[in-house]
VOPAGU-2260 file (C-alpha; in pm, 1 decimal, decimal comma):
REM VOPAGU-2260
SITE   aa  ch    i         X         Y         Z
SITE  UNK   A    0      86,8    1118,1    1550,7
SITE  UNK   A    1    -243,5    1141,8    1736,7
SITE  UNK   A    2    -540,2     899,4    1709,0
SITE  UNK   A    3    -725,6    1136,7    1475,4
SITE  UNK   A    4    -447,5    1136,9    1214,0
SITE  UNK   A    5    -406,5     759,2    1247,4
SITE  UNK   A    6    -779,1     717,2    1186,9
SITE  UNK   A    7    -765,5     945,1     881,6
SITE  UNK   A    8    -479,3     735,1     738,9
SITE  UNK   A    9    -678,8     415,2     789,3
SITE  UNK   A   10    -984,2     574,5     627,9
SITE  UNK   A   11    -777,4     686,2     329,1
SITE  UNK   A   12    -636,7     334,1     295,2
SITE  UNK   A   13    -979,5     170,8     301,7
SITE  UNK   A   14   -1147,0     418,9      67,4
SITE  UNK   A   15    -855,6     411,1    -178,2
SITE  UNK   A   16    -883,5      33,3    -187,3
SITE  UNK   A   17   -1263,1      16,4    -215,1
SITE  UNK   A   18   -1292,8     304,7    -461,8
SITE  UNK   A   19   -1020,3     199,6    -705,8
SITE  UNK   A   20   -1086,7    -175,7    -707,5
SITE  UNK   A   21   -1365,4    -123,3    -961,5
SITE  UNK   A   22   -1116,2     -85,6   -1247,4
SITE  UNK   A   23    -845,0    -323,4   -1126,9
SITE  UNK   A   24    -648,1    -476,7   -1416,6
SITE  UNK   A   25    -848,2    -290,3   -1678,4
SITE  UNK   A   26    -639,6    -109,0   -1940,4
SITE  UNK   A   27    -624,1     266,7   -1983,6
SITE  UNK   A   28    -812,3     222,9   -2311,6
SITE  UNK   A   29   -1095,2      32,9   -2142,5
SITE  UNK   A   30   -1124,4     284,0   -1861,4
SITE  UNK   A   31   -1114,6     594,5   -2082,4
SITE  UNK   A   32   -1373,8     448,6   -2319,4
SITE  UNK   A   33   -1605,0     373,6   -2024,0
SITE  UNK   A   34   -1558,0     681,1   -1803,4
SITE  UNK   A   35   -1473,5    1046,5   -1857,4
SITE  UNK   A   36   -1382,7    1048,0   -1489,0
SITE  UNK   A   37   -1457,5     847,9   -1174,1
SITE  UNK   A   38   -1549,9    1064,7    -878,2
SITE  UNK   A   39   -1772,0     836,0    -671,4
SITE  UNK   A   40   -1794,0     474,5    -562,4
SITE  UNK   A   41   -1910,7     260,9    -852,3
SITE  UNK   A   42   -2187,6       6,4    -824,2
SITE  UNK   A   43   -2072,3    -351,3    -894,2
SITE  UNK   A   44   -2274,9    -345,5   -1217,2
SITE  UNK   A   45   -2082,8     -35,3   -1332,3
SITE  UNK   A   46   -1742,4    -176,0   -1247,2
SITE  UNK   A   47   -1496,5    -314,6   -1497,6
SITE  UNK   A   48   -1369,0    -560,0   -1234,2
SITE  UNK   A   49   -1496,4    -737,0    -920,1
SITE  UNK   A   50   -1860,3    -731,2   -1028,0
SITE  UNK   A   51   -1917,7   -1013,9    -777,5
SITE  UNK   A   52   -1807,0    -802,6    -479,1
SITE  UNK   A   53   -2039,9    -590,0    -266,4
SITE  UNK   A   54   -2078,9    -216,3    -316,7
SITE  UNK   A   55   -1797,1     -36,9    -129,5
SITE  UNK   A   56   -1635,5    -365,7     -23,5
SITE  UNK   A   57   -1261,1    -353,6      45,5
SITE  UNK   A   58   -1006,7    -614,9     -63,6
SITE  UNK   A   59    -704,3    -781,3      93,6
SITE  UNK   A   60    -514,9    -450,3      86,0
SITE  UNK   A   61    -728,7    -317,4     369,9
SITE  UNK   A   62    -810,0    -644,8     541,4
SITE  UNK   A   63    -450,1    -759,7     581,3
SITE  UNK   A   64    -337,4    -423,8     719,2
SITE  UNK   A   65    -623,1    -434,2     972,0
SITE  UNK   A   66    -538,6    -789,9    1082,1
SITE  UNK   A   67    -167,6    -707,1    1111,6
SITE  UNK   A   68    -236,0    -391,7    1311,4
SITE  UNK   A   69    -465,6    -577,7    1548,8
SITE  UNK   A   70    -199,3    -838,3    1618,4
SITE  UNK   A   71      95,2    -598,1    1621,3
SITE  UNK   A   72     -71,1    -390,7    1894,0
SITE  UNK   A   73     -85,2    -702,3    2113,3
SITE  UNK   A   74     281,8    -792,3    2064,5
SITE  UNK   A   75     581,9    -656,0    2257,7
SITE  UNK   A   76     771,8    -645,4    1928,4
SITE  UNK   A   77     693,0    -708,6    1563,0
SITE  UNK   A   78     854,4   -1026,2    1432,3
SITE  UNK   A   79     817,8   -1244,0    1121,1
SITE  UNK   A   80     641,1   -1501,5    1340,5
SITE  UNK   A   81     378,6   -1247,7    1449,6
SITE  UNK   A   82     329,6   -1130,4    1089,9
SITE  UNK   A   83     299,9   -1487,1     959,2
SITE  UNK   A   84      47,2   -1586,9    1224,5
SITE  UNK   A   85    -159,0   -1275,5    1150,0
SITE  UNK   A   86    -165,3   -1341,7     774,3
SITE  UNK   A   87    -271,9   -1700,5     833,4
SITE  UNK   A   88    -545,7   -1570,5    1064,8
SITE  UNK   A   89    -660,8   -1336,3     787,3
SITE  UNK   A   90    -666,5   -1621,0     534,3
SITE  UNK   A   91    -865,0   -1845,0     768,7
SITE  UNK   A   92   -1109,4   -1580,2     892,6
SITE  UNK   A   93   -1165,7   -1365,9     583,5
SITE  UNK   A   94   -1491,3   -1444,6     406,3
SITE  UNK   A   95   -1344,9   -1465,7      56,1
SITE  UNK   A   96    -963,5   -1462,0      60,3
SITE  UNK   A   97    -926,5   -1654,9    -265,1
SITE  UNK   A   98   -1129,2   -1391,8    -450,5
SITE  UNK   A   99    -852,8   -1131,0    -436,9
SITE  UNK   A  100    -538,3   -1276,2    -276,5
SITE  UNK   A  101    -218,6   -1213,9    -474,8
SITE  UNK   A  102     -17,5   -1502,7    -623,5
SITE  UNK   A  103     294,3   -1456,0    -405,2
SITE  UNK   A  104      91,8   -1420,8     -87,5
SITE  UNK   A  105    -119,2   -1726,0    -165,5
SITE  UNK   A  106     181,6   -1951,4    -221,4
SITE  UNK   A  107     356,0   -1819,0      89,9
SITE  UNK   A  108      55,2   -1838,1     323,6
SITE  UNK   A  109     -23,5   -2194,3     217,3
SITE  UNK   A  110     343,8   -2282,0     273,4
SITE  UNK   A  111     331,5   -2126,2     620,3
SITE  UNK   A  112      20,5   -2327,6     700,0
SITE  UNK   A  113     206,0   -2639,8     583,9
SITE  UNK   A  114     487,5   -2570,6     831,6
SITE  UNK   A  115     763,4   -2445,8     600,8
SITE  UNK   A  116    1049,0   -2240,9     749,6
SITE  UNK   A  117     960,8   -1869,1     741,0
SITE  UNK   A  118    1302,1   -1791,6     592,3
SITE  UNK   A  119    1192,9   -1985,2     282,4
SITE  UNK   A  120     821,1   -1913,3     243,5
SITE  UNK   A  121     866,0   -1568,2      89,0
SITE  UNK   A  122    1174,2   -1615,5    -129,1
SITE  UNK   A  123     978,3   -1590,7    -454,7
SITE  UNK   A  124     763,2   -1293,6    -356,0
SITE  UNK   A  125     835,2    -990,9    -574,9
SITE  UNK   A  126     478,8    -865,2    -619,1
SITE  UNK   A  127     313,1    -572,5    -442,1
SITE  UNK   A  128     173,9    -786,2    -159,1
SITE  UNK   A  129     472,5    -673,5      45,5
SITE  UNK   A  130     455,4    -297,3      -7,2
SITE  UNK   A  131      78,3    -301,1      39,9
SITE  UNK   A  132     129,3    -403,7     406,7
SITE  UNK   A  133     378,2    -127,9     486,6
SITE  UNK   A  134     107,4     101,2     634,7
SITE  UNK   A  135      70,6    -146,9     922,2
SITE  UNK   A  136     448,2    -154,9     981,0
SITE  UNK   A  137     475,0     224,2     956,2
SITE  UNK   A  138     188,7     299,1    1193,8
SITE  UNK   A  139     351,9      84,9    1463,3
SITE  UNK   A  140     701,2     237,6    1425,7
SITE  UNK   A  141     858,8     493,4    1657,9
SITE  UNK   A  142    1191,9     558,3    1481,7
SITE  UNK   A  143    1380,7     458,2    1167,1
SITE  UNK   A  144    1545,4     158,0    1330,7
SITE  UNK   A  145    1202,5      39,0    1441,7
SITE  UNK   A  146    1061,6     105,3    1093,9
SITE  UNK   A  147    1332,3    -103,6     925,4
SITE  UNK   A  148    1271,6    -394,8    1158,0
SITE  UNK   A  149     893,6    -372,9    1122,8
SITE  UNK   A  150     904,3    -362,7     742,8
SITE  UNK   A  151    1147,7    -655,1     722,9
SITE  UNK   A  152     940,6    -858,8     968,5
SITE  UNK   A  153     616,4    -778,4     785,6
SITE  UNK   A  154     754,6    -879,0     444,8
SITE  UNK   A  155     976,8   -1175,1     532,3
SITE  UNK   A  156     704,1   -1445,6     550,2
SITE  UNK   A  157     567,9   -1369,0     200,2
SITE  UNK   A  158     797,9   -1124,1      17,1
SITE  UNK   A  159    1151,1   -1200,5     131,5
SITE  UNK   A  160    1324,6   -1059,8    -177,0
SITE  UNK   A  161    1532,9    -749,7    -238,0
SITE  UNK   A  162    1294,4    -628,7    -509,0
SITE  UNK   A  163     998,3    -633,6    -270,8
SITE  UNK   A  164    1204,4    -492,9      16,6
SITE  UNK   A  165    1329,4    -203,6    -198,8
SITE  UNK   A  166     976,8     -86,9    -282,6
SITE  UNK   A  167     852,4    -139,1      72,4
SITE  UNK   A  168    1144,0      37,4     238,8
SITE  UNK   A  169    1131,1     330,4      -5,6
SITE  UNK   A  170     761,1     372,1      60,7
SITE  UNK   A  171     804,1     338,7     436,6
SITE  UNK   A  172    1089,0     591,3     450,8
SITE  UNK   A  173     878,3     841,3     255,5
SITE  UNK   A  174     594,2     803,0     504,8
SITE  UNK   A  175     826,1     835,8     803,0
SITE  UNK   A  176     980,8    1152,8     657,1
SITE  UNK   A  177     633,3    1306,6     655,1
SITE  UNK   A  178     601,6    1263,7    1030,9
SITE  UNK   A  179     895,4    1505,2    1068,7
SITE  UNK   A  180     731,9    1781,7     861,2
SITE  UNK   A  181     997,6    1753,8     592,1
SITE  UNK   A  182     983,4    1924,8     253,6
SITE  UNK   A  183     894,2    1741,9     -67,4
SITE  UNK   A  184    1263,6    1731,9    -157,5
SITE  UNK   A  185    1344,1    1576,0     180,8
SITE  UNK   A  186    1068,9    1317,4     133,9
SITE  UNK   A  187    1204,0    1225,0    -210,2
SITE  UNK   A  188    1554,4    1193,1     -68,3
SITE  UNK   A  189    1432,4     969,6     213,3
SITE  UNK   A  190    1236,6     753,3     -30,4
SITE  UNK   A  191    1555,3     702,6    -232,3
SITE  UNK   A  192    1750,9     622,4      83,7
SITE  UNK   A  193    1490,1     366,9     184,8
SITE  UNK   A  194    1503,1     208,9    -160,5
SITE  UNK   A  195    1881,3     176,0    -138,3
SITE  UNK   A  196    1859,3      11,6     204,0
SITE  UNK   A  197    1580,1    -223,6      98,9
SITE  UNK   A  198    1757,4    -335,6    -217,5
SITE  UNK   A  199    2054,3    -450,6      -9,4
SITE  UNK   A  200    1853,7    -639,5     253,9
SITE  UNK   A  201    1971,4    -979,2     130,5
SITE  UNK   A  202    2312,7   -1081,0      -2,8
SITE  UNK   A  203    2204,0   -1318,0    -278,5
SITE  UNK   A  204    2300,0   -1157,6    -612,4
SITE  UNK   A  205    2047,2   -1359,6    -811,5
SITE  UNK   A  206    1768,1   -1222,2    -595,8
SITE  UNK   A  207    1765,8    -910,0    -815,1
SITE  UNK   A  208    1804,0   -1082,8   -1152,4
SITE  UNK   A  209    1602,0    -909,0   -1427,9
SITE  UNK   A  210    1409,7    -685,6   -1186,4
SITE  UNK   A  211    1398,5    -304,2   -1217,9
SITE  UNK   A  212    1490,3     -60,2    -942,1
SITE  UNK   A  213    1250,9     182,9    -774,3
SITE  UNK   A  214    1545,3     404,4    -681,9
SITE  UNK   A  215    1655,4     425,4   -1044,8
SITE  UNK   A  216    1305,8     520,9   -1158,8
SITE  UNK   A  217    1261,6     814,1    -920,1
SITE  UNK   A  218    1498,7    1053,8   -1109,1
SITE  UNK   A  219    1326,6     959,0   -1436,1
SITE  UNK   A  220     988,1    1040,2   -1282,3
SITE  UNK   A  221    1119,3    1370,6   -1147,7
SITE  UNK   A  222    1253,4    1461,0   -1493,5
SITE  UNK   A  223     922,2    1404,8   -1670,2
SITE  UNK   A  224     673,9    1514,0   -1402,2
SITE  UNK   A  225     705,5    1892,8   -1468,9
SITE  UNK   A  226     640,7    1830,9   -1839,9
SITE  UNK   A  227     288,5    1694,7   -1789,2
SITE  UNK   A  228       4,7    1944,2   -1837,8
SITE  UNK   A  229    -289,1    1728,0   -1732,8
SITE  UNK   A  230    -387,6    1436,6   -1512,9
SITE  UNK   A  231    -433,8    1221,8   -1823,9
SITE  UNK   A  232     -77,8    1285,6   -1941,4
SITE  UNK   A  233      60,1    1160,4   -1610,6
SITE  UNK   A  234    -169,4     856,4   -1606,4
SITE  UNK   A  235     -77,2     766,2   -1964,1
SITE  UNK   A  236     292,2     791,7   -1878,7
SITE  UNK   A  237     257,6     570,9   -1570,8
SITE  UNK   A  238      49,4     307,6   -1749,8
SITE  UNK   A  239     231,7     291,5   -2083,9
SITE  UNK   A  240     591,4     375,9   -1988,7
SITE  UNK   A  241     651,5     251,8   -1632,1
SITE  UNK   A  242     364,2       4,4   -1620,1
SITE  UNK   A  243     109,1     -54,8   -1344,8
SITE  UNK   A  244     134,7    -431,3   -1303,4
SITE  UNK   A  245     137,2    -612,8    -969,3
SITE  UNK   A  246     516,3    -582,3    -944,2
SITE  UNK   A  247     645,3    -402,0    -634,8
SITE  UNK   A  248     838,0    -151,3    -844,4
SITE  UNK   A  249     541,5     -57,5   -1065,0
SITE  UNK   A  250     309,1      -8,0    -770,3
SITE  UNK   A  251     565,1     194,7    -574,3
SITE  UNK   A  252     643,6     438,6    -853,7
SITE  UNK   A  253     275,4     483,5    -948,5
SITE  UNK   A  254     172,6     556,3    -588,8
SITE  UNK   A  255     471,0     787,1    -535,3
SITE  UNK   A  256     402,5     970,7    -861,8
SITE  UNK   A  257      38,4    1029,5    -767,7
SITE  UNK   A  258     151,2    1165,2    -431,5
SITE  UNK   A  259     396,2    1408,2    -594,1
SITE  UNK   A  260     122,2    1517,6    -835,9
SITE  UNK   A  261    -165,8    1550,1    -586,6
SITE  UNK   A  262      20,5    1620,0    -260,6
SITE  UNK   A  263    -247,6    1735,9     -10,9
SITE  UNK   A  264    -540,5    1629,1    -230,3
SITE  UNK   A  265    -609,1    1276,9    -104,3
SITE  UNK   A  266    -939,5    1238,7    -285,5
SITE  UNK   A  267    -790,7    1343,1    -619,9
SITE  UNK   A  268    -517,8    1079,4    -580,1
SITE  UNK   A  269    -785,3     814,8    -520,9
SITE  UNK   A  270    -995,5     924,4    -819,1
SITE  UNK   A  271    -689,1     930,4   -1045,2
SITE  UNK   A  272    -590,8     582,6    -927,1
SITE  UNK   A  273    -926,6     448,2   -1042,2
SITE  UNK   A  274    -864,4     597,8   -1387,7
SITE  UNK   A  275    -510,0     460,4   -1412,4
SITE  UNK   A  276    -552,9      93,0   -1496,0
SITE  UNK   A  277    -352,2    -202,3   -1374,8
SITE  UNK   A  278    -331,7    -273,0   -1003,3
SITE  UNK   A  279    -556,5      21,6    -921,7
SITE  UNK   A  280    -674,5     -80,3    -573,9
SITE  UNK   A  281    -324,5    -122,0    -429,5
SITE  UNK   A  282    -199,1     193,2    -601,7
SITE  UNK   A  283    -508,9     377,8    -483,1
SITE  UNK   A  284    -475,4     289,2    -118,0
SITE  UNK   A  285     -98,1     347,3    -107,2
SITE  UNK   A  286    -121,0     682,9    -287,3
SITE  UNK   A  287    -403,8     786,5     -53,4
SITE  UNK   A  288    -198,0     698,9     254,9
SITE  UNK   A  289      98,4     902,0     126,1
SITE  UNK   A  290    -116,3    1208,4      56,4
SITE  UNK   A  291    -305,2    1172,2     384,5
SITE  UNK   A  292      13,1    1142,4     588,9
SITE  UNK   A  293     156,8    1448,0     412,9
SITE  UNK   A  294    -162,6    1652,0     459,9
SITE  UNK   A  295    -217,6    1531,0     817,8
SITE  UNK   A  296    -575,0    1448,0     720,6
SITE  UNK   A  297    -792,2    1390,6     415,1
SITE  UNK   A  298   -1060,6    1557,1     203,7
SITE  UNK   A  299   -1256,2    1241,7     114,6
SITE  UNK   A  300   -1632,7    1310,6     119,2
SITE  UNK   A  301   -1769,4    1198,6     454,4
SITE  UNK   A  302   -2053,3    1000,4     297,1
SITE  UNK   A  303   -1803,7     786,4     107,0
SITE  UNK   A  304   -1594,0     731,7     419,1
SITE  UNK   A  305   -1895,2     624,2     622,5
SITE  UNK   A  306   -2022,8     395,9     344,5
SITE  UNK   A  307   -1690,5     211,6     325,3
SITE  UNK   A  308   -1659,3     187,7     704,7
SITE  UNK   A  309   -2014,4      60,6     759,5
SITE  UNK   A  310   -2013,6    -180,4     463,7
SITE  UNK   A  311   -1695,1    -347,5     588,3
SITE  UNK   A  312   -1767,2    -317,1     962,1
SITE  UNK   A  313   -1438,4    -137,5    1023,9
SITE  UNK   A  314   -1384,6     -35,8    1387,2
SITE  UNK   A  315   -1132,0     234,2    1310,6
SITE  UNK   A  316   -1183,6     444,7    1624,0
SITE  UNK   A  317   -1087,7     154,6    1848,4
SITE  UNK   A  318    -799,8      47,6    1626,9
SITE  UNK   A  319    -660,7     401,8    1601,4
SITE  UNK   A  320    -659,0     432,8    1979,8
SITE  UNK   A  321    -490,9      92,1    2014,8
SITE  UNK   A  322    -215,7     198,4    1773,6
SITE  UNK   A  323    -167,0     528,9    1954,3
SITE  UNK   A  324    -140,2     357,8    2294,4
SITE  UNK   A  325      92,1      91,1    2154,5
SITE  UNK   A  326     334,8     352,6    2021,6
SITE  UNK   A  327     309,2     554,3    2339,4
SITE  UNK   A  328     419,7     255,2    2546,9
SITE  UNK   A  329     706,7     177,5    2305,4
SITE  UNK   A  330     834,5     534,8    2328,4
SITE  UNK   A  331     864,4     522,2    2708,2
């Protein structure tokens, strides 16, 4: 993976986050009654959510991945300690972390700052704060063994549960399969394999009490997907049947479904995410990364990319080169 593709992935992540945050936690009814479609960045005054944020501003989805990548590229190996220190650095240095931090991450980061054992800080984290950081773990991985370790280390401080690990590992395995030029069927199979591995990360049986399985949902999605005749039919199904809450499982299946529907069309996946409802910014950035990795690039309008980059002062050229050099050294 060369620096150009890495940069495109980071751009897709940031734009998906910034673009889709405008409708975060709105319902499908609210969105459809307000917009026929969303095909450009909304002004704060037009948004259904985050009216107090700047035009084109990103949220914690982008910021945390950037902080983690910066620190991972300086570390000989990725460990829970490195991840924890990086997340604390984000919380302390971000201008407005409390404005958009997730509930699991907030509890865990404050516990880390208070000195709690890292094996305990993330034991209640089942939300999507874990899967949303997988792009950082994936971009620093050289093989599947490395990927497993990096995902576990990235999640352990805040989302040390089998439910969160299942979604994260399924998503990470799908991304890694794309680096090998696999078919869609191969990518689906690898996503299911990752889910199975992630769901068995810990031995505590009660860790999975009353929580759905990403792996179990994939065949259901594959059964219904060919029956949809429009974007709206898919979005209605995801919102009303599977749900698009902040749970790891909901976010995983929504992002994966949008990838299977849009494939190479990164910008369409982002626009559809904004029309979906629920945790739109996380779904938007994760769906965009999947499509971008599969397409080996993106079709996001350059003006939108540059607006998001300049508004948030993102130094993606430098970071992309750092990631490329980091992986190059690891592969030696």
